[in-house]
N, C-alpha and C positions, 0 to 999 in steps of 0.2 A: 318262459319265452323271453327272447332277447329284449322286448320292449315292455316287459312287466317285471316288477320287482316285489319283494316281500313287504308285508304290511308295515306301514309307519305313516302316521298323520300328525301334523302340527296344527294345533288350535291356537289362534291368536286372538286375545281379548285386550284391546287397548295396547299397552306396551308389553304385556305378559305373553309368554308363549309356553304352551304345554305340549309335551310329546306323548302321543298315544301309540303304544307298541313300538317295537324297535327291531324290525327284521334285519337280516344280513344286508349289509350295504347302505344302512340308513345314513351313516355319516357322509358317504359319497353323494347321496341324493340331497343332503342338506347343502353341501357345497355347490352342487349343480343348480339348485334353485335359489342360491344366495340367501340361505337362512343361517344366521349365526348361532352356532350351537351354545355359545356362552350365554345367550339370552334365555335359553331353556332352563327353568328353575324346578320343574316338576315333571316326572315321567310316570305314566300309567301303563303297566303291562297286563294284558288280558289273560294269558295263559302261557304254559311253558312248552309249546310246540315251536321248533326252531324258526319257522318263518314269521314268528311274532316277536322273538327276543334275541336271536343269535347275534344281532348287531350291537347289543347293549354294552358288552365288555369292551368292544373296540371303541365305542363312543365315549365311555367313561375314561378309557385310557387316553384318548385324544384330549379330552377336557383337562386331564391331569397334566399332559405334556405341554399343553398351551397355557399353563399357569393358573388355572381356575382356583379361586380360593372361596368363592361363595358356596354356602351349603346347597346340596341338591336333594330334593325329596323324591323318593322312589316308592311306588305302590305296586304290589304284585302278589300273586298267589304264594301259598307256603312252598318252600323249597328254593325260591329264587335266591335268598340270602345264602343258602348253602352253596349253590352253584357259583355265585360271585366270590364268596370267601375262598373256595377252592381255586378258582382261577387267579385270584390275587395272590394266594399263598404260593402257588407253583410258578407264577411269573415274576415273583419278587416285587410285586406292585404295592406301593403304599400311597394312597391318594393324597394330594395336597389339600383336598377339601373334604368337608364332612358329608358323608352319604347317609341320609336318614331314611332307612327302610321301614315301611309299614306293611305288615302282612294283611291281606284283605280276605274276608270270608266270602268265597265266590258263591255261596248258597243263599246269601242274604241281600235284600235291598236296604241299604243303609248309607247314611252320610259318612264319608271317610276324610273329606278335605274341604277346607274353607279358607279363603283369603278375602281381600278387600273387594274383589270383583265378582266372585262366583262360589257356588258350592258344587261338590261332586258327590254323586251317589252311585253305588254299585248296582249293576243289573245282572241277576243271576242267569247264566247261559246254561245250556245243556249240551255238552260236548263229550269227547271221549276221555278227557281229563278235566280237573277243575278249571273253570273258565268263567269269566264275568265281563260284562260290558260296563260302560261308564256313562252316566247322565250328567251333563254340565248345564247348570242354570245360573244365568246372571242374576245378581242381586238387584232389587228394585233401584232405579236410578232417581236422581234428584229432579225436582221440578225446574223448569226453565224460567229465568227472570225476564220480565218485559222491562228492559232498561229505562225506556222513555216514560214508563208509568211509575217508577220508583220515586218516592219523595226524597228530598235532601235530608241529610242528617242521620241516615241509617248507619249503624255500626256493622262491622264484619259479623258479629254474632247475630244481629237482626237478619242479615242477608242469608247467613247459614240456616237460620230458622225458617225462612221463607222457602228456600230450596227443599227443605225437609217437609213442606206442607203445612207449616205452622203459621198462625197469625202472630203479628208483633203487638205486644201489649206494653203499656207503660209499667216499668218495674215498680214504681212507687204506688200508683193508684189502681193498676190493673185495667185501666181504660184501653179500649181497642185503638191502636194507632194505624195499623195497616192490615187490611183484609188480604189473606193470601190469594184468594180467588181473583182479586182485582189486579194483581201484579205478577202473576205467574201463569204458565201454561203447563199442560200435562208433560210428564217426563217421556223421554224416548222409551218405547217398550223394551223390556228386557228380553234377551234371546236365550234359546236353549238348543242344545245339541246332544244327541244320543248316539253312542257308538256301540253297536251290537256286533260283537266278534263272532267267531266260529260257533255255530249252534244249530240244533234242531229248530224247526218252526215252533215258536211258543206263543200261542194266542194270549196266554195269561199275562204277557208283558204289556198288552195294550193299555190297561189302566195306569201303569207306571209311566208310560210314554205319552199320555194323552196331551194332545195339542202341541207336541214338540215342534220346533221350527224346522229343524233338519234331523232326519233320521238316517244314519248310515247302517246298512244291514248287509251281511254277507249274502251273496247269491252265487254260490259255487257252481250250480247246475241249472239247466233248463228243467221244466217240470216233468218232461217226458222221462227224466232220470230221478224222480222223487223217491223211488225205492233205493237207488244208489245213495242219494242224499241222506235218507234215514239210516242207512247202514253205516255210513261214515260220520254221522252226526253233523250234517251240514243242511243248508236250506237251498231252495230253488228261487229263482227270480220271482216266480208267481207268488211263492210264500212270503217273500220279503215285501212285496207289494201289498199282499193281503194284510199283513201286520201294519204297514203304514196307513192303510185305509181303516182298519179297525181302531188304530190309535188316534185317528184324525190328525195325523202329522200334516204339516204344511208342505214338506218337500222330502223326497226320498233320494238317497244316493246308494247305489249298489256297487259291490266290489267282491274281491277274493274269488275271481273267476278261475275255473278249472283250466289247465293249459290245453285241454282238448278243444277249447273254443278259440280259434284264431280270429274269427269274426265275432264281435261282441254285439252286433246289431240284433240278432234274435233274442238275446237276454234282455236288451232294453225294451224291445217290442213286447216281450212277454210281461215285463213289469208294468209298462205303460198301459197295457190292455186293462189292468186292474186299477192302477194308480197313475193317472196321466202325468202328474208332476214328479216324474222320476228321471234320474240322470245316471250316467255311468261314472263310477269313481275310478278314473284312469290316472296314470302317473303325471304328476305336475299340475293336476287340476286344482284350481282355487275357487271355492264357493264362498261368497259374501252374503251375510245376513243383515 
């Protein structure tokens, strides 16, 4: 439909941005929403159906033409490297930057990525071709210093130790100088986000998603078409909400709607009947945690 586009999401954590799927037209949507593609350093592709990755070659080409030199990490299912290599060969494209591709095992739940801010685990999906989702979890954050409670004379190493939850001891005698609990407060809670791409309803995912702050789950059909959903290896809005409830998720975002639905209100109503804190994942939507 004219007001709906293929799957692509940008996850922003601090100053870092991660791209999840890259359907056709993604680079145009990035321009439209004023997201600088040069800030994206890692891309995760769920599966090799065109509505989830056909925009990747164009985006990589634009990054190249705009002079990118920073390495780019790419994660995706087997075969993505062959597709890109063929496109690069026949278009005569040689990237200015290093493209580091990692093949993911879409059948396993395992950690595939880590940086200073978060870890990423795969989530096995069940679709018509190999497919996985991704679970993003922020690492534990540092404790907050109560500046007015801090004694004078503390070194930068002392302050670092306090933010890490440690007491400050005299290096020579081991005598307690500053008790952590007296000068710090609890850290800001770490956040988590799960991206569940095209899949059958899989209640077995609930333990892997337990307590997730935000769950995105495809909801291609209304539940009255659950037989069609099963045939095409997709889920209904009811099933997406049921998984969110089983996983004790805090919030649900549904998307990937069939073009047969011009009005999305029934899909939202169906999800909210099971899981009230559900929203529609529509173009340009920003969700803050």
